N, C-alpha and C positions, 0 to 999 in steps of 0.2 A: 283345555285350549292352552295353557301356558307351555306344556312341553311341545307342542306343534309349532308354537310361535318361536320357541328359542332354538328349535331344531331347524326351523326355517332359516333363521338369522345367521345360525352358524353355517347352514349348507351354502347359503348365499354369499357369505363373507369368504368361505373358502374357495369357491368357484371363481369368485372375483378376484381374489388373491392370485390364485393360479394364472387366470387369464393375464393380468398385469405383468407378472412375473415372465411369463413366455414372449409377451408381445412388446414390453418396454424394458430399457436399460435400467434396471432397478440396482441402485448401489448396495454392495454387501454390507450387512449391518455389522459383522464381525470385523470388517477392516475399518469401518467407521468409529466403532467403539475402542479399537486399539490405538487409531491415531489420537482420538479425543483424550485417552488416557495418558499417551505420551505428552502431548501439549500441556496436561494438566501438571505432569510431574515435572517438566522442564520450567514452567510457570512457578510452580512452588520451590523448586531448588534456587531460582533466580531471585525471587521477591521475599523469601523467608526472612524473618529478622533473626538475627545471630543470637545463639543463647548466651547467657551472662558468662557461662564457663569459658567460652570461645572468644571472647573479646580480650585483646591483648593490650 
């Protein structure tokens, strides 16, 4: 009974995901990830404490 239940859940999730992707404006995960990484990098560069060697 467990394999039928897991296959049903996987199949239902796949069909639902395809339906949503075709009928709604779903954002690209790759673009969202890249923009989040860029913002994190900029935040880190601006707010990082200076190293003791860099202080004049």
